[in-house]
N, C-alpha and C positions, 0 to 999 in steps of 0.2 A: 768752211768748217761747219757752220751752222746747218747748212743743207745736208751734209754728211751725217751729222748727229741726228737730225730729224729722220732721215732715211733709215738709219740703223734702228732707231726707236720704233718706227712704223713696222719694219720688217720683223723685229723681235716681238712686238706687240701682236702682230698677226700670226706669226709662226708658232710661238710657244703654246697657245691654246689648241693648235691643230695637232700637236705631237701625239696625243692619245689615239688619234685616228690611224696612226702608223702601227700601233701595238695591239689593238683590239679587233677581233673578227666581226663582232656585231656592232652596228652603228649606235644602238641604245647604250651599250657599255662605254663606247668611245665618247658619246655625248656627255654622259654622266661624269666621266673622268675629265673631259674638257672643261666642264662647268667648274669642277673642283680646282683645276689648274688656274682657270681664269679668276676665281675668287681669291686664291692665294696670291696670284700675281698682282691683282688690283689692290689688295690690302697692303702688300709690301711696297708697291709704288706710292700709295697714299701716305704710308708711314714714312718712307724715305723722303718724299717731297716735304713733308712737315719738318722732318729732322734737319733737312738742308736749309730751309728758308727761314726757320724761326730761331731766334737767338735764345729763347727760353728753354727749348727742347724738353718740354713737359711730356711725361709718359702719357698722361690723359689726352693731351692735344694730338699726339702721334696716333694713339688708338682711334680717337674720333676722326682724324683725317683718313686713316685707313678704312674705317667703316663707311665714311662718306664716299670714298672712291669705289668701294664695293657696291654700294647702293646705286650710285650714278652710272657706273660701268654696267651693272646688271640691268638697269633700266634701258640703257642704250642697246645692249645685246638682245634684250627681250623685244624691243621695238624692231630691231633688224630682223630677228627671227619671224616676228609677226608679219612684217612686210614680205619676206620671202615666201612664207606660207600662203599669204593672200594672193600673191602674184603667180605662184606656181601651182597652187592647189594641192600641194604635197601633204600627206598625212603624217609623215615623220616616222613611219613604221618600216621603212626599207632596211635591208641588210646589205652590208658590204659583201661583194663576191670576190 
């Protein structure tokens, strides 16, 4: 059961930010929308995690946890993008066809 839960979490975590790429013609627009989706998803995940694990359920703690998740997830995404650009030499100006 634990493996199934983790698998579903990884699938959703990887698929949800990619959804904008199905709806936008230009990669720049899709990327911007994807970043927005990622920020909202990370914030909600951080908020929910704090809400579930803390007995106090303080609004300030939930907001802080959501913001921490956005910062840490954003740093991880930026590091991944940097690695891809360094390894591929891509400029990021391509358009979807």
